[in-house]
Every structure is written in C-alpha cells, then in structure tokens.
C-alpha positions, 0 to 999 in steps of 0.5 A: 205485556212486553212486545216480544215478537212471537211466532205462530206457535207461541203464546205469551201468558201474563198472570196478574193477581188482582186479589179476588181475581186473576187477570190472565192476558193471552197474546199470540202473534196477532192479538191479546185476549183476556180471561178473568179467573176468580181467586177463591180462598180455597185456590189461594190455600191450594197454591200455598200448600203446593208451594210448601210441598216444593220446599225442603225434601219433597222427594219424600212426598208421594207422587200421587199426593203431589199430582193431586195438589198440582191438578187443582192449580192446573184446573184454575190456571191453565184449563180455562185457557184451553177450554177457550182455545186460547192455547192448545198442546204443542204451543210454546208458552212464554209465561210472564207471571205476577211476583206471587207466581214466580216460584211456581214451576208450571211444568209440574202441573198435572193435567189428569193424564200427564204433566204440563211440560209433556204438552207444551214447551214452557219458558219464563219471560222476565218482561225484558225486550228481545236481544240480538244474539250470536248465532248458535249455541257452540262454542261452549265455555264450561266452568266447574269444580269437580274435585274437593281436594285443595279447596279452601275450607269456606267452600261448601261440602257436597261435590258429587262425582256426577258433576264430573260426568256432566262436564265430560259429556258436554265437552265431548258433544262440543269439541270447541269448548273452553274449559276452566276446571278446578284450579283453572277456575280462578275468579279473575281469569274466569271474569276476564274470559267471560268478556271474550267473544269466543263462545255463545254459551256459558255453563257454570257448574259450581255452588252458589249462594242466592239468598234473598236476604243477602244483597250480594249473591255469589258463585264459588270459583276455586280461589274465591267467591265471585259476586253475581254483580261482577259476573254481570259487569263482565257479561255487559262487556261482550255481545249477548250470550245465547245461553247461560246455564247455572248448574249445581247451584244451591239456594240457601234457605231454599228461597226460590225467589232468589233464583228469580232475582238471579235470572232477572239480573243475568238476562238484564246483563245480556243473556238471551236465555238462562237455565237455573233451578228453583231448588238444589236438584240431585247431582245425578239427575242434574247430570242426566238432565244437562246431558240430554239438554245439550244433546238436543241443542247440538241437534239444533233444537231451541232451548225451550224444546231442549228443556222439554225433551230433557224433562220428559226423559226423566219423567219417563225414566223407570226409577226414582228420577221420574219424581218431580223433585228430580226434574221440575226444578229446572226453569228456562228464562228468556226469549228463546 
C-alpha cells in the first residue's frame, strides 16, 4: 500500500484478489488494518454479471435490477468494513484496486437505501506517490470540437450540441480560461500550449480511441490524431497539473480497462487528478455533470467533493438521468 499522506477523514482501501479470498487493507492516518473476505463462486459470478450489465446500452436495464446486482457487491466489498467501523459515511475513500476490480465503479454500489457515492467521496488511486501541484484549479485550458463542418472524414460521427454548452458554461465560470475551439484546436499548437505554465487545469472535450488492443491510444484534434504518448511528453515538460479532464471521449469496443491505462499514464505524466469515464456517457448528461463539477471547484471544493456533488445532482434529477448509466461512468483518479 503506497504511503500517500492521508488526512483524518480519508481512508485508503486496497482490494487484493487471493482467488478464494479477498484481502482488504484499510489505512487511515495512523494505522493499517486488514479484513479477509471469502470470495465464493457466487460472489465472482455476481461481479461478472454486474460487469456485463455495465457494457453496451445498459441504460435499458431497469434501475431496480441494476441496484439488486450492485447491492450484492456492496454486501461483500463494503458492508464488512462498515460493520467493523473501519469506514463510516462522510469519509473520503481512496480506492487502490486489484486489476480485477479496475472496471468496477464503486460509486454505483447500492446500500439498500442509496448509492455509495451519496455516503462517501470516492476517488481511485493508481498507486503512485503524491505530487507537488500548483495552487488552485483556475486558470483552465479548454480544448474542444463542437462543430462538425469542415472536419476530416476520419473524425468520428456524433458531435452533440451539448458539448458546446458544456464548453460555454466552463468558460463563463473561469474568465481566465485559454480556449482552443474547433479549427483553433490544431494538434501541434495544442501540444505546445500544454507545455506552458499559464493554467492549472486541462479540459479536453473531443473523441478519443482508448482501445486496450491498441498500443497507440489517441485523441482527435481538428487536423490530426494526437497520440496520448505525445500528450504525456508535453505534460512532462511543465509543472504538474492539478486536474486533467477527458470529456466526450469514446472507448472503442467498450473496454473500460483502456481508460484505466489512460488514467495511469496521465497521472504518471504529472497530473495530480484526472477525470475520465468508463463508457461513452450521454452528451447532455456529460454537460450537466461537468457544469456542476466545475461549479463546485470554483467554490473551492476538492475534486472528490466536486465529483460527488455532480453525481448526486444527477441521481436526484427527476428525469432519466437519475439512471446510473448517465452518472456512474465518471471516475476520479489521483490524490485529490
């Protein structure tokens, strides 16, 4: 378990798959305690079934059915820690998972009364060490493609008008933002600007290919593809970002482990916190999520608190966006 400095409210939880058992290490600011949880075949099947539920168009799955599946996982993974009073609602959970749990969004686990994210701030650790970061979130550098006219044929279909609203909302909240929009989002100029010290947050709203079968994941700029390796090299030439956000990115073949690889790579390239999604979330829901997320950051909240507030806002919405498909895909990686 990496020695990330924890405050009194934080709990670092490591899940280690031992085949027939799950070893859970729970660390607070003072000590580490262990819990051994039996991993029966039924539990493994429940985990597999839940993972399958999160693939494809699972917005068609009734919420009650999804909650029942996630409740079984809550009873196995989280409830034993609560019963031993190792964690309690209000804590910040820094989860360091075995690779077998990388694609499990803990926020969506159903407690029988509500979702886990309603009780805890949740972020995912990638096992790295804490980095020194510049103070604050602002200024923000925003890069986005919102207009399909003039795009090369290789650019994916599916630009939604909600992306433009998302960008405008963030720009209005952070007047000092640096904007590279549409034709201004040229690959070389983007990479050059990334190396500059004039901003603490990088928000990227464009399609991307993060296929685990591909050795070269990339983002789409206006004029060409930008390999993630090139972006990481640019990030290494500057002081660490406080926050890197990938919005509207699409995972080809719905492979969530590819996003985990992206997150690991980006954090290694000196980004203190990173927000990405396990699946391609609805554009309108993404715009609402991002608007509330940045609104919370503007008020001085940490990324973990901001993510929790943005997800809860969608959970409590009175329309279809309260379905986990619309909010549970957003994950926070890093050290907050």
